[in-house]
C-alpha positions in Angstrom: 116.1 90.3 133.8 116.4 93.8 132.2 114.2 94.6 129.2 117.0 94.9 126.7 118.2 91.4 127.5 114.7 90.0 127.1 114.4 91.8 123.7 117.7 90.4 122.6 116.8 86.9 123.7 113.4 87.1 122.0 115.0 88.3 118.8 117.4 85.3 118.8 114.5 82.9 119.4 112.5 84.4 116.5 115.5 84.3 114.2 116.1 80.6 115.1 112.5 79.7 114.6 112.4 81.5 111.2 115.5 79.6 110.1 113.9 76.3 111.1 110.7 77.2 109.2 112.6 78.2 106.2 114.7 75.0 106.2 111.6 72.9 106.6 109.9 74.7 103.7 112.9 74.3 101.5 113.4 70.6 102.3 109.8 69.8 102.0 109.4 71.4 98.6 112.6 70.1 97.1 113.9 73.2 95.4 114.0 76.9 96.0 112.6 77.5 92.5 109.3 75.9 93.5 108.9 78.4 96.3 110.2 81.5 94.4 108.1 80.9 91.3 104.7 81.4 93.0 106.1 84.4 94.9 107.4 85.9 91.6 104.0 85.4 90.0 102.2 87.0 92.9 104.6 90.0 92.8 104.2 90.3 89.0 100.4 90.2 89.4 100.4 92.9 92.1 102.8 95.0 89.9 100.5 94.8 86.9 97.4 95.7 88.9 99.2 98.7 90.5 100.6 99.9 87.1 97.1 99.6 85.5 95.5 101.4 88.4 98.0 104.2 88.2 97.4 104.6 84.4 93.6 104.5 84.9 93.8 107.1 87.6 95.9 109.4 85.4 93.5 109.0 82.6 90.6 109.8 84.9 92.4 112.9 86.2 93.1 114.0 82.6 89.4 113.6 81.7 88.1 115.5 84.7 90.7 118.3 84.2 89.6 118.4 80.5 86.0 118.9 81.5 87.1 121.7 83.9 89.1 123.3 81.2 86.2 123.3 78.8 83.8 124.5 81.5 86.0 127.4 82.5 85.4 129.6 79.5 85.6 133.0 81.2 87.8 132.1 84.2 91.5 132.2 83.3 92.5 131.0 86.8 90.4 127.8 86.5 91.6 127.3 83.0 95.3 127.5 84.1 94.6 125.2 87.0 93.0 122.6 84.7 95.8 122.9 82.2 98.4 122.4 85.0 96.5 119.4 86.2 96.6 117.8 82.8 100.3 118.5 82.4 101.1 117.0 85.9 99.0 113.9 85.1 100.9 113.4 81.8 104.2 113.8 83.6 103.1 111.3 86.2 102.2 108.8 83.5 105.6 109.2 81.9 107.3 108.8 85.3 105.5 105.6 85.9 106.5 104.2 82.5 110.1 105.3 82.7 110.5 104.0 86.3 109.1 100.6 85.5 111.3 100.3 82.5 114.4 101.5 84.4 113.8 98.9 87.2 113.5 96.2 84.6 116.7 97.4 82.9 118.7 97.5 86.2 117.4 94.2 87.5 117.7 92.5 84.1 114.3 90.9 84.5 111.9 90.8 81.7 109.6 88.6 83.8 106.7 90.9 84.7 
C-alpha cells in the first residue's frame, strides 16, 4: 500500500475517532455549555496571566532603561539608546492594551 494511501486512511481513522470522543463527551456532560465554560475560564486565566506578564516586563524594561539613562551622563549614544528603549517599551504597552481591547470589541465578548 503506498504511503499516501496509508496517510489518508490514518487521517480518516483519527477524524472518526475524534468525532466519537466528542460525541461521547457531549452526551455524557449533557450540554455544550458545561464543556465550554471551563475552557473559557482557562483561556481567560491564561490571557490574564500573559497580559500581566507583558505589562510587568514592559515596566521592568522601562526601569532598567531609566537607570541606564541616568547612568549615561556623558555618553550621548548610551543616553539615546536608553531613551529609545523607553519609548519602544511604552509603545509596546500601548499596543498590548489596544490589541486586547480591539479583540474584545470585534468578538463582542466582555468575558475576560
